[in-house]
C-alpha positions as semicolon CSV with decimal commas, in nm:
position;residue;x (nm);y (nm);z (nm)
1;M;0,591;0,255;-0,210
2;L;0,431;0,452;-0,486
3;E;0,560;0,217;-0,755
4;A;0,425;-0,083;-0,561
5;A;0,087;0,089;-0,531
6;R;0,082;0,160;-0,903
7;K;0,164;-0,202;-0,978
8;I;-0,128;-0,314;-0,763
9;D;-0,356;-0,083;-0,957
10;R;-0,241;-0,244;-1,282
11;Y;-0,283;-0,597;-1,143
12;I;-0,646;-0,543;-1,040
13;K;-0,757;-0,328;-1,332
14;G;-1,081;-0,466;-1,472
15;L;-1,122;-0,730;-1,201
16;A;-1,427;-0,775;-0,982
17;F;-1,382;-0,920;-0,634
18;E;-1,488;-1,265;-0,756
19;D;-1,227;-1,255;-1,033
20;F;-0,961;-1,143;-0,785
21;V;-1,039;-1,432;-0,551
22;E;-1,013;-1,682;-0,835
23;D;-0,702;-1,530;-0,995
24;E;-0,421;-1,678;-0,788
25;K;-0,152;-1,487;-0,975
26;A;-0,323;-1,150;-0,929
27;F;-0,381;-1,217;-0,559
28;D;-0,020;-1,328;-0,506
29;A;0,112;-1,026;-0,698
30;V;-0,101;-0,787;-0,493
31;I;0,008;-0,950;-0,167
32;R;0,372;-0,919;-0,272
33;Q;0,336;-0,548;-0,346
34;L;0,152;-0,483;-0,019
35;T;0,439;-0,656;0,159
36;I;0,689;-0,435;-0,023
37;M;0,490;-0,125;0,071
38;G;0,479;-0,226;0,436
39;E;0,849;-0,304;0,449
40;A;0,940;0,018;0,269
41;S;0,724;0,223;0,506
42;S;0,921;0,094;0,801
43;H;1,244;0,233;0,652
44;I;1,118;0,588;0,597
45;P;1,269;0,829;0,850
46;E;1,032;0,967;1,111
47;E;1,096;1,326;1,000
48;I;0,957;1,229;0,658
49;T;0,655;1,033;0,786
50;A;0,575;1,327;1,014
51;L;0,525;1,542;0,703
52;S;0,219;1,335;0,610
53;P;0,032;1,229;0,923
54;E;-0,274;1,157;0,705
55;I;-0,092;0,855;0,562
56;P;-0,176;0,551;0,778
57;W;0,187;0,446;0,829
58;S;0,116;0,204;1,113
59;S;-0,173;0,041;0,924
60;I;0,051;-0,011;0,622
61;R;0,312;-0,178;0,841
62;G;0,040;-0,373;1,023
63;M;-0,098;-0,517;0,701
64;R;0,252;-0,623;0,600
65;N;0,297;-0,796;0,935
66;V;-0,028;-0,990;0,897
67;I;0,063;-1,093;0,542
68;V;0,412;-1,206;0,640
69;H;0,352;-1,359;0,981
70;D;-0,010;-1,472;0,973
71;Y;-0,049;-1,543;0,602
72;L;-0,295;-1,829;0,647
73;S;-0,551;-1,591;0,792
74;V;-0,525;-1,312;0,532
75;N;-0,879;-1,193;0,465
76;M;-0,927;-1,150;0,090
77;R;-1,215;-0,906;0,140
78;I;-0,998;-0,679;0,353
79;V;-0,721;-0,695;0,094
80;W;-0,973;-0,614;-0,181
81;K;-1,121;-0,322;0,013
82;T;-0,773;-0,192;0,081
83;V;-0,659;-0,202;-0,280
84;T;-0,984;-0,073;-0,432
85;K;-1,098;0,184;-0,174
86;D;-0,791;0,292;0,025
87;L;-0,509;0,263;-0,230
88;P;-0,624;0,545;-0,463
89;D;-0,618;0,794;-0,174
90;L;-0,284;0,658;-0,057
91;C;-0,136;0,707;-0,405
92;F;-0,250;1,069;-0,402
93;Q;-0,100;1,120;-0,054
94;L;0,229;0,956;-0,152
95;E;0,251;1,167;-0,467
96;A;0,198;1,482;-0,259
97;L;0,465;1,372;-0,011
98;Q;0,704;1,290;-0,295
99;S;0,650;1,641;-0,438
100;R;0,718;1,802;-0,100
101;I;1,038;1,603;-0,064
102;A;1,149;1,691;-0,418
103;R;1,088;2,062;-0,345
104;K;1,253;2,024;-0,004
105;D;0,933;2,177;0,137
106;Y;0,955;2,019;0,480
107;G;0,831;2,310;0,687
108;L;1,062;2,201;0,967
């Protein structure tokens, strides 16, 4: 998930919303990585997701479901807000979770 998020950050670097809308390749690449993130989040064991309740696991999966199953109605503004406003915080949260897992600091 973290690698997909970092790829998204690279894909949108230097783009304004208007550029993003017009750049079909960037939009498609971002959508692909959001799909990967959503799919990956559904395979993370509950005992791991419980370590980071601040991560919006269900929203991540929900966005993936909209992209995959209702792709004709994907709202570009929502995607843009997600990747520019929400993704930086998510990266920080995923990095913290990754560190806890690496240290085996589960607190269980």
